[in-house]
Each structure stands twice: as structure tokens, then as C-alpha cells.
LOZA-72349 format. One record per atom (N, C-alpha, C): residue in one letter; x, y, z. Coordinates in steps of 0.001 Angstrom, whole numbers, padded with zeros to 6 digits, always signed. Each point is the difference from the previous one (the first is absolute). Last residue first. Layout:
AXYZ...
//
This chain:
G+001304+017919+003164G+001047+000876-000184G+000794-000274-001349K-002533-003013+004079K-000356+001011-000723K+001267+001011-000523P-000904-005517+001798P+000345+001438+000085P-000324+000989-000927L-002630-004398+000662L+001259+000113-000525L+000655+001416+000353R-004463-002744+000475R+000891+000133+001306R+001379+000505-000358P-003967+000185-003304P-000259+000758+001252P+000982-000074+001146E+000196-002991-003618E+000698+001311-000548E-000673+000916+001232V-000796-004728+000263V+001255+000537-000011V+000239+001319-000270A-004504-001959+000447A+001056-000196+000935A+001202+000385-000088A-003812+000749-003036A-000378+000035+001273A+000548-000111+001299K+001753+000376-005195K-000657+001253+000556K-000966-000548+001558A+002792-003289-001678A+000621+001033-000246A-000577+001416+000843V-002334-004167-001222V+000793+000008+001727V+000772+001192+000082A-002476-000185-004043A-000794-000117+000955A+000851-000022+001569E+002357-000498-003998E-000153+001462-000008E-000997-000138+000996A+001310-004209-000973A+001200+000939+000791A-000448+001470-000274I-003446-003222-001300I+000609-000455+001130I+001044+000908+000452Q-000693+000283-004446Q-001460+000657+000806Q+000000-000163+001540C+003574-002065-002890C+000094+001242+000109C-001183+000455+000520A-000249-004590-000537A+001122+000469+000905A+000286+001743+000279E-003178-002020-003465E-000371-000032+001567E+000897+000499+001009D+001175+000021-004440D-000684+000918+000293D-000692+000091+001237S+002943-003611-001516S+000862+001489+000348S-000857+001009+000298S-002042-005111+001243S+000405+000846-001224S+001064+001005+000506G-002048-003195+003171G-000229-000399-001505G+000610+000535-001555V+002835-000101+005022V-001512+000520-000666V-000154-000396-000845S+004510+000343+001569S-000855-001330+000659S-001373+000276+000004T+002705+004142+001001T+000300-001145-000758T-000813-001101+000416V+001181+005842+001089V-000960-001030-000082V+000332-001198-001097L+002092+004775+003142L+000156-001463-001291L-000962-000732+000163V+001807+005395+000724V-001050-000730+000825V-000037-001360-001065D+004368+003760+001497D-000781-001142-001053D-001159-000608+000699V+002563+004913+000919V-000146-001378+000693V-001037-000449-001200R+004555+003914-000280R-001476-000701-000282R-000368-001476+000905S+003812+004768-000935S-000341-001248+000708S-001266-000422-000334S+002477+004275-001386S+000477-000970-000179S-000078-001294+000718D-002334+004302+000632D+000660+000218-001308D+000642-001300-000253G-004103-000303+003467G+001322+000681-000225G+000699+000101-001456V-003072-003622+000583V+000144+000434+001133V+001282+001278+000353P-003546-002882-003950P+001102+000839+000085P-000064+000473+001678L-002021-004928-002397L-000182+001315+000987L+001079+001002+000027A-001706-004677-003326A+000965+000752+000617A-000306+001156+000615L-001956-005046-001221L-000206+001481-000199L+000846+000863+001113T-000613-005108-003422T+000932+000991+001174T-000420+001328-000033C-002027-005349-000907C+000028+001278-000633C+000778+001078+001429G-001561-005413-002427G+000358+000621+001142G+000238+001371-000744A-000625-004613-001781A-001253+000610+000518A+000390+000752+001125G+002926-002387-004379G-000410-000036+001272G-001066+000995+000291A+002897+001268-003579A-000129-001687+000380A-000005-000181+001418T-000641+004274-001675T-000689-000851-001253T+000508-001434+000482E-001015+004689+003492E+001370-001211-000419E-000815-000671-001225P-000235+005174+002063P-000912-001123-000284P+001158-001353-000446A+000571+005032+002321A+000298-001198-001086A-000444-001108+000312E-000175+005972+001300E-000684-001766+000114E+000717-000792-000816K+000297+005376+002907K-000121-000968-001294K-000093-001528+000199A-001134+005498+002356A+000538-001478+000042A+000231-000280-001504Q-001115+004397+002978Q+000661-000601-001200Q+000536-000890-000358R-003561+002098+003596R+001672-000388+000132R+000028-000705-001504G-004344+001397+002016G+000955+001217-000269G+001090-000446-000415N-002856-003585+000915N-000085+001055+001257N+000677+001080-000168I+001312-002709-003569I-000701-001161+001184I+000010+001074+001639D+000326-000260-006003D-000011+001011+000937D-000913-000770+001331K+003178-001621-004927K-000765-000126+001144K-000321+001248+000832E+002789-002413-004771E-000112+001172+000632E-001346+000016+001040L+002756-004221-002376L-001208+000987+000020L-000137+000925+001041V+003443-003220-003182V-000104+000425+001331V-001040+000732-000110G+000668-004853-002801G+000324+001399+000226G-000014+000612+001262A-000160-004284-001578A-001152-000071-000126A-000084+001685+000037G+003667-002767+001451G-000494-000616-001137G-001338+000632-000610Q+002668+000931+003974Q+000081-000901+000301Q-000992-000784-001350D+003083+004445+001138D-001278-000209-000419D+000195-001388-000035N+002172+003175+003828N+000182-001204-000735N-001700-000228-001305L+001568+004538+003340L-000657-001343-000072L-000028-000736-001186Q+002172+004345+001140Q+000829-001005-000183Q-000894-001351-000192D-001978+004477+001065D+000480-000221-001475D+000797-001317-000359V-001148+001373+004689V-001007-000679-000733V+000078-000071-001325R+004467+000037+003086R-001069+000711-000340R-001161-000472-000986A+003873-001474+004019A-000620-000557-001118A-001024+000911-000675A+002633-000718+004527A+000653+000612-001019A-000352-000270-001648D-002071-001529+004342D+000585+001214+000192D+000560+000857-001469R-003824-004127+000592R+001179+000456-000525R+000460+001251+000399V-003751-003845+001814V+000497+001524+000242V+001375-000102-000751T-004474-003231-000605T+001324-000051-000125T+000194+001578+000077T-004393-003477+001074T+000152+001155-000204T+001896+000138+000104G-004713-003798-001470G+001156+000657+001192G+000577+001218-000412I-003431-004885-000968I+000108+001441-000102I+000881+000789+001102V-002013-004848-002942V+001048+000372+000868V-000158+001715-000384M-002844-004720-000796M+000169+001455-000182M+000994+000285+001101S-003613-004209-001987S+001332+000254+000602S+000194+001510-000006K-004886-002817-000253K+001080+000938-000892K+001310+000292+000799D-003699-004181+000733D+000152+000854+000510D+001331+000924-000969S-002171-004621-000491S-000621+000894-000382S+000616+001853+000446A+001205-004131+002226A+000819-000049-001414A-000806+001391-000804S+000109+000575+005085S-000552-000894-000853S+000534-000221-001474E+001501+002871+003779E-000923-000736+000926E-000299-001211-000901I+004077+003753-000073I-000663-000679-000649I-000853-001236+000895K+002374+005427+000882K-000299-001495+000520K-000931-000490-001170K+003171+003957-001097K-000981-000114+000063K-000443-001609+000293Q+004085+003170+000943Q-000281-000834-001266Q-001204-000500+000684Y+003607+004529+000512Y-001288-000755+000456Y-000202-001165-000980K+004387+003582+001421K-000910-000431-001357K-000896-001198+000766C+003822+004345+000257C-000692-000883+000774C-001201-000434-001043V+005455+002401-000488V-001106-000832-000263V-001189-000384+001032R+004696+003634-001088R-000821-000829+000872R-001369-000376-000181A+004512+000603-002865A-001123+000687+000211A-000219-000890+001130G+004076-001135-001933G+000422+001338+000542G-001543+000515+000399G+000387-004477-001758G+000714+000668-001007G+000160+001788+000684L-003151-002482+002976L+000346-000848-001154L+000835+000845-000907T-002130-000690+005537T+000945+000856-001284T+000047-000568-001188K-004241-001189+003700K+001447-000109-000517K+000676+000960-000966N-004966-002094+002474N+000968+001142-000138N+001309-000242+000209E-005271-002476-000492E+001648-000064-000224E+000547+001350-000105P-004950-001247+002211P+000863+000301-001027P+001352-000233+000222E-004760-002986+001696E+001175+001198+000361E+001222+000690-001086N-004514-002231-002350N+001024-000799+000867N+000381+001550+000324F-004892+000177-001666F+001496-000033+000041F+000826-000505+000788E-005550+000477-002239E+001109-000103+001190E+001217-000638-000403G-003008+003328-003132G-000540-001636+000513G+001244+000228+001292Y-001733+003883-002557Y+000819-001143-001111Y-000051-001090+000702S-001203+003789+002532S-000867-000775-000967S+000072-000423-001286S+003265+000993+004069S-001495-001098+000441S-000596-000029-001400L+004215+002454+000845L-000370-000580-001104L-001240-000928+000162D+002144+003332+003161D-000507+000667-001439D-000177-001127-000936G+001215-001548+004323G-001406+000195-000065G-000233+000711-001242K+004363-000870+000512K-000358-001128-000118K-001790+000002-000268E+003381+004336-001201E+000025-001035+001562E-000929-001106-000961L+003492+003759-001754L-001011-000830-000274L-000346-000857+001048L+003073+003206+000621L-000671+000800-001223L-001039-000912-000335T+002710-001228+003208T-000139+001383+000443T-001183+000435-001131C+003120-003727-000518C-001427-000069+000368C-000315+000812+000580P+004375+000835-001396P-001168-000141-000785P-001207-000308+000029D+003929+001982+002860D-000760-001033-000117D-001073+000113-000708S+002929+003732+000739S+000985-001088+000280S-000734-001449+000000I-000438+005277-001804I-001080-001136-000295I+000966-001404+000634S+001532+004436-000652S-000689+000078+001360S-000824-001308+000020E+002340+001338-003974E+000987-000366+001067E-000558-000288+001387T-001725+001228-004748T-000403-000940+000960T+000658-000470+001063G-000509+005429-001719G+000342-001484-000551G-000531-001228+000765G-000305+005241+000526G-001034-001200-000140G-000009-000962-000777G+002915+004062+001560G+000079-000421-001213G-001004-001017-000625S+000771+001371+004981S+001222+000000-000575S-000218-000354-001729S-003352-000325+003833S+000367+001205-000649S+000847+000456-000677S-003041-004515+000484S+001442+000531+000500S-000112+001315-000742S-004288-003192+002193S+000579+001098-000970S+001238+000497+000065Q-001752-004614+002327Q-000285+001328+000263Q+000700+000993-001622P-001959-005320+000585P+000694+000883-000095P+000117+001362+000209A-003401-003887+001834A+000324+000818-001647A+001020+001193+000522S-002773-003408+003225S+001479-000020-000300S+000444+000673-001592S-004439-000493+002926S+000861+000870+000573S+001663-000145-000798E-003276-003501+000103E-000787+000958-000775E+000759+001303-000015G+002008-005382+000827G-000603+001465+000762G-000534+000851-000910G+001031-005446-000683G+000388+001652-000827G-000913+000809+000738G+001031-004983+001112G-001363+000641+000237G-000225+001659-000648A+005153-002418+001167A-001496-000644-000754A-000979+000692+000388T+004382+002703-001367T-000647-000738+001464T-000954-000685-000279S+004792+000553-002831S-001376+000291+000320S-000588-000424+000936S+005426+001096-000582S-001035-000928-000331S-001403+000497+000334Q+003832+002411-002258Q-000672-000010+001355Q-000947-001233-000058A+004201+000965-003805A-001447+000362+000230A-000010-000270+001564P+004411+002000-001737P-000633-001440+000053P-001308+000405+000644S+002952+002975-003377S-000449-000121+001214S-000612-001057+000279A+003703+001246-003824A-001298-000484+000406A-000035+000104+001333T+002678+003462-003292T+000213-001045+001108T-001465-000304+000335G+002025+001479-004786G-000391+000640+001320G+000178-001210+000654P-001040+000018-005675P+001313+000322+001016P-000677+000612+001764Q-002408-003708-003439Q-000023+001258+000124Q+001395+000747+000984T-002404-004514-003561T+000938+000111+001354T+000149+001468+000049S-004648-002257-001466S+001422+000322-000826S+000920+000475+001425T-004858-002678-000822T+000807+000545+000945T+001502+000241-001028C-004569-002317-001222C-000023+001767+000265C+001415+000616+000614G-000777-004955-000520G-000236+000369-001251G-000109+001682+000147A-000401-002524+004095A+001655+000021-000586A-000026+000327-001290L-004255-000353+001664L+000548+001104+000817L+001725+000061-000680L-002987-003282-001692L-000282+001561-000398L+000658+000728+000543A+000503-004459+000990A+000578+000394-001180A-000014+001429-000334G-002058-001657+003872G+001411+000398+000096G+000434+000057-001301G-004278-000958-000378G+000031+001097+000838G+001358+000340+000194A-000924-004167-002017A-000153+001378-000685A+000099+001268+000380M+002512-004977+001952M-001161+000758-000058M-000382+001448-001014
//
């Protein structure tokens, strides 16, 4: 599946100890946003990446399956696959990846360069794919960690980046620890 390839393609080995992801609750309660960490503002306080992006946040893009929540290459991943009702429906995968030991400036170029973005005051970086229709938007959390918003399996990289930015601004960034 293209979504899995995108997630795996951005993975790098990082030193440290991985924490197991907690299972997501079906129905996604509205009060599950992580609390700010007073010790540096890193991603360590985000035990479940599905607290950053909930199924209800994606309703304007269609109906999505329950999230897939796992650890991949030391990163905590939550991804949603759009439900396909008919042959004319577009496929789409939207997700978040929490990287405790990867900075925004370590975002991999996916063939179309790495662009500077401002997401609600955070200096983010965006990497559109050239081989496929995907986009990764990396949001800094503290000095040495980040959260990626991933969109793949859509019409074009431009469309994927527009969706990634919209999801990051409306749902993911407001739930990130400040600092």
C-alpha cells in the first residue's frame, strides 16, 4: 500500500528507547489532547499519536476507517485510510508520526525539495513527493523532536500538501505541546 511505503520511506534509525504506543479508543473523545510538557516541550509527553489527529478531524475529506496505531522504526504512527464506497471514490491516507529524536531540519527530500512553512506560528518544513501523490509536513516540538503530518494516495502532491497543511493547522498543531 502506498501509505505504508510513505511512512516507511521517511523512517530513519534514531538512538534512544522506543515507548510502546497505547491503543486508540474508538470514537475518539474530544478531551484527549496531550498536555504541555514543562521539561523542554518535546514529544515525550505524546504517548498516543492518535490524540493529535482523530477520525472526526477528517470528516470534510470523507469517511475514514478506524485508525491504525503502531510503532514503526522507533516512531509512533497513527494513520487513517479513507473508506472507498465506489470505483469513482478517491483513495486517501492521512496520518501523524511522532519522532522523539528527529529535528524538522532532518526531514527527507522526497524529490521536490523541502519547503519552509508557517503553521500557526511554528516554523515547519514540507516535503512533496515527486514519485507519487504524497506530502510530509514536519512540525517542530522542542529543539530535537517533531511530529509529521502525512498525506498520500490522493490526486497529486500539491493536493496532498494542501490537505496536510489544512489538517496540521486545524487539528494537529493546536494539540502539540508548547515550548
